[in-house]
N, C-alpha and C positions, 0 to 999 in steps of 0.2 A: 546479558540476562537482566531481568528486572523491568521496571516500567520507567519510561521517560515522560516527564511532564514539561510542556513548553510554556504554559501559562495557566492561570487560574488558581483556585484554592482547593484545599482538601483536608481531610482528617484521616488519620491512620490509627489502627488499633493493633498493637503487637500481641499476638496470641501465644506464640512460642519464640524463644530467643536462644542463641548459642547453639549448642550441640543438639538441642531438641528440635531444631528446624530441619527441613529436608536437606538443605545445603550443608548444615552442620553434620548431619548423619553421613552424607557422602564424604565429607572431609575426614570424619573419624574413620570410616572404612578404608579410605585411601592411605591414612597414616599407619594403619596396621600393617605389619610386615608378614608376608607369606612365609610359611615354613621353608627352610633351606632344603633344596633337593639334593640328591646324591651327587649329581653333576656339579652343582654349585659348590658343594663341600669339597669335592675333588679338585676343582679349579683353585679354590682358596688355599687348600693344603699345598698344591703344586706351587702356587705363587710364593707361599711362605718358605717352602723348601728351596726355591731358587734364590730368594732374597736373603735368607739367613746367612749362608756362607759368604755372600758378598759383603754384608754388613760386618761380619767378623774380619774379613780381609781389610776393610777400611779401618777398622778399629786397631788392628795389630800394629801398624806403624806408630800410632799414638802411644800405645802401651810400651813398646820398646824404646821410643824416644824418651818418655817420662822416666823409665827405668835407668836409661843411660844418664840422664840429667841428675837423677838422685845419686847414682854412683859417683859421678864427677864431683858433686857438691860434698859428698861424704869424704872423698879423697882430699879435697881442698881443706875441709875441716880437720881431718887427721893430720895433714901436713902442718896446719897452723898450730894444732895442739903440740905436735912434736917440736916445733920451733920455740914455743913457749916453755916447754919442758927443758930445753937445753940451757 
């Protein structure tokens, strides 16, 4: 697109700039998002329904491991306090 000049001189006058030009208008229309169709909404929801349980299954070992670590540290602290109390 546009004009290619290989030699010579010239003068240009910019009448419109940015979004007010024809290409700017096209760019603006392309940037707008079309409303989501019922099919697209269903596909998105289905994907979320599939991914959510998987994410929870991945998170579960981390939660249980952290809980076990906390309990172990608590027992260690309790034992240390009992030794101090003797």
